[in-house]
C-alpha positions as CSV (number, residue, x, y, z in Angstrom):
1,M,23.0,-0.3,43.4
2,L,25.8,-1.4,42.8
3,L,28.7,-0.6,40.4
4,T,29.7,-2.1,37.5
5,K,31.4,-1.2,34.2
6,S,29.3,-0.2,31.1
7,K,28.7,-2.9,28.6
8,N,29.6,-0.3,26.1
9,P,33.2,0.0,25.1
10,P,35.1,2.5,25.7
11,I,35.6,5.3,22.9
12,T,39.1,5.0,22.0
13,G,42.0,6.5,20.3
14,L,41.3,9.6,17.5
15,A,37.3,9.4,18.7
16,S,38.3,9.8,22.4
17,N,40.8,12.7,22.0
18,Y,38.3,14.2,19.7
19,T,35.6,14.0,22.4
20,S,37.8,15.2,24.5
21,F,38.9,18.0,22.4
22,L,35.2,19.0,22.3
23,I,34.5,19.3,25.6
24,K,37.3,21.6,26.4
25,I,36.1,23.6,23.3
26,I,32.6,23.9,24.8
27,M,33.5,24.7,28.5
28,I,35.9,27.4,27.4
29,S,33.6,28.9,25.2
30,L,30.9,28.6,28.0
31,M,33.4,29.8,30.6
32,F,34.3,33.2,28.1
33,I,30.7,34.2,27.7
34,W,29.8,33.9,31.2
35,I,33.0,35.9,31.8
36,L,32.1,38.9,29.0
37,G,28.7,39.0,30.6
38,F,30.5,40.2,34.2
39,L,32.9,42.1,32.2
40,Q,30.5,44.2,30.0
41,P,30.3,47.4,32.1
42,I,34.0,47.5,31.5
43,L,34.4,46.4,28.2
44,F,31.4,48.3,26.5
45,T,30.8,51.7,28.6
46,E,27.8,52.9,26.6
47,S,25.7,50.1,27.2
48,D,21.8,50.6,28.5
49,S,20.6,50.8,32.0
50,L,18.5,48.0,31.4
51,T,21.0,45.7,29.5
52,N,23.2,46.2,33.0
53,Y,20.1,45.6,35.2
54,F,19.5,42.2,33.5
55,L,23.1,41.3,33.6
56,K,23.0,42.3,37.2
57,R,20.2,40.1,38.0
58,I,21.8,37.3,36.4
59,Y,25.0,37.4,38.3
60,S,23.6,38.0,41.6
61,P,22.3,34.6,42.5
62,V,26.0,33.6,42.2
63,C,27.5,36.4,43.6
64,H,27.0,39.3,46.8
65,Q,27.8,42.0,44.5
66,E,29.4,44.2,47.2
67,I,30.5,47.6,45.3
68,N,33.7,47.7,47.7
69,K,34.6,44.0,46.9
70,C,34.3,44.7,43.4
71,I,36.7,45.5,40.8
72,N,36.7,48.7,39.2
73,I,38.4,50.0,35.9
74,A,37.5,53.8,35.2
75,N,34.7,54.3,37.6
76,H,32.9,50.8,35.8
77,G,32.4,47.7,38.0
78,M,32.2,44.4,37.4
79,F,29.1,42.4,38.1
80,V,30.9,40.1,40.3
81,C,33.4,40.6,43.2
82,A,37.0,40.3,42.9
83,R,36.8,36.5,44.1
84,C,34.1,35.3,41.8
85,A,36.0,37.1,39.2
86,G,39.0,35.1,39.7
87,I,37.0,31.9,40.1
88,Y,35.5,32.2,36.8
89,L,38.8,33.5,35.4
90,G,40.5,30.2,37.0
91,A,38.2,28.0,35.2
92,L,39.1,29.9,31.7
93,V,42.7,29.8,32.5
94,A,42.6,26.0,33.3
95,G,40.4,25.0,30.2
96,I,42.8,26.9,28.0
97,T,45.8,25.3,29.7
98,A,44.2,22.0,29.2
99,L,43.9,22.6,25.4
100,L,47.1,23.6,25.1
101,F,48.9,21.1,27.0
102,Q,49.1,17.8,28.3
103,I,48.6,18.2,32.4
104,P,47.9,15.8,34.8
105,Y,44.5,16.1,36.0
106,P,44.1,16.6,39.7
107,K,42.8,14.3,42.6
108,L,40.2,14.8,45.1
109,K,43.2,15.6,47.8
110,H,44.4,18.5,45.4
111,L,41.0,20.0,45.6
112,L,41.1,19.8,49.5
113,I,44.4,21.8,49.2
114,A,43.1,24.0,46.9
115,V,40.5,25.4,48.9
116,L,42.6,26.0,51.6
117,P,43.8,29.5,50.7
118,L,40.5,30.5,50.2
119,F,38.6,29.0,52.9
120,F,41.6,31.2,55.4
121,D,41.5,34.2,53.2
122,V,37.8,34.6,53.9
123,I,38.0,33.8,57.7
124,F,41.2,36.2,58.1
125,S,39.5,39.0,56.2
126,S,36.1,38.5,58.0
127,F,37.6,38.6,61.5
128,G,39.8,41.5,60.9
129,I,42.7,39.3,61.0
130,Y,44.0,41.5,57.7
131,S,41.7,43.7,55.5
132,Y,40.2,42.5,52.4
133,S,42.5,42.7,49.4
134,K,40.9,42.3,45.9
135,I,44.3,40.9,45.0
136,L,44.3,38.0,47.2
137,A,40.7,37.8,47.0
138,C,40.9,37.1,43.2
139,G,44.3,35.1,43.5
140,T,42.5,32.7,45.8
141,G,39.4,32.3,44.1
142,L,41.8,31.8,40.6
143,I,44.0,29.2,42.5
144,F,41.0,27.0,43.7
145,R,38.8,27.3,40.5
146,Y,41.9,26.2,38.6
147,I,42.2,22.8,40.2
148,V,38.2,22.3,41.0
149,F,38.0,22.8,36.7
150,L,40.5,20.5,35.8
151,F,39.1,18.1,38.2
152,L,35.7,18.4,36.7
153,L,36.8,18.5,33.2
154,N,38.5,15.0,33.9
155,E,35.1,13.5,35.3
156,I,33.2,15.0,32.6
157,E,35.9,13.3,30.0
158,N,35.5,10.2,31.6
159,F,31.9,10.3,31.3
160,F,31.9,10.7,27.9
161,T,34.6,8.6,26.9
162,D,33.3,5.7,28.9
163,K,36.2,5.3,31.3
164,S,34.3,5.9,34.3
165,I,32.4,3.4,36.4
166,K,29.0,4.0,35.5
167,R,25.9,3.1,37.8
168,N,23.9,-0.3,37.1
169,E,20.2,0.5,37.1
């Protein structure tokens, strides 16, 4: 397939800004709902065990949920580990930052740099170079996902505002 410019004119000006704003609001809302789900045992301590069971099953495909790596507050643990909590929190913070401020979007090289702290934290804690730290795991996840979210947001905005190159079918 050849890469060519789309025949449709790009969305410009006010319409483009509205589309970008709407995409950001939708993505932030989805992340907020996702985060509320794994915080449910902490926020709503009187929830029933059936709800907890289903929510824990929802998050199990995306997180190992090892109890010793989950953040606990008042003997109530999240449904995801500290690193995953940081990853999702990073996406939410990046979305809010992008909504409120005009920030430059990262390039592919920034993604590669952002994965290094997370990668080295996993390697070093796995091989016993230092012991697992929930704060460090959460922080490396937050940094990584902050950059990834901004990169993906830029790609999605480009797709919907027709700024990107599309494949000719």
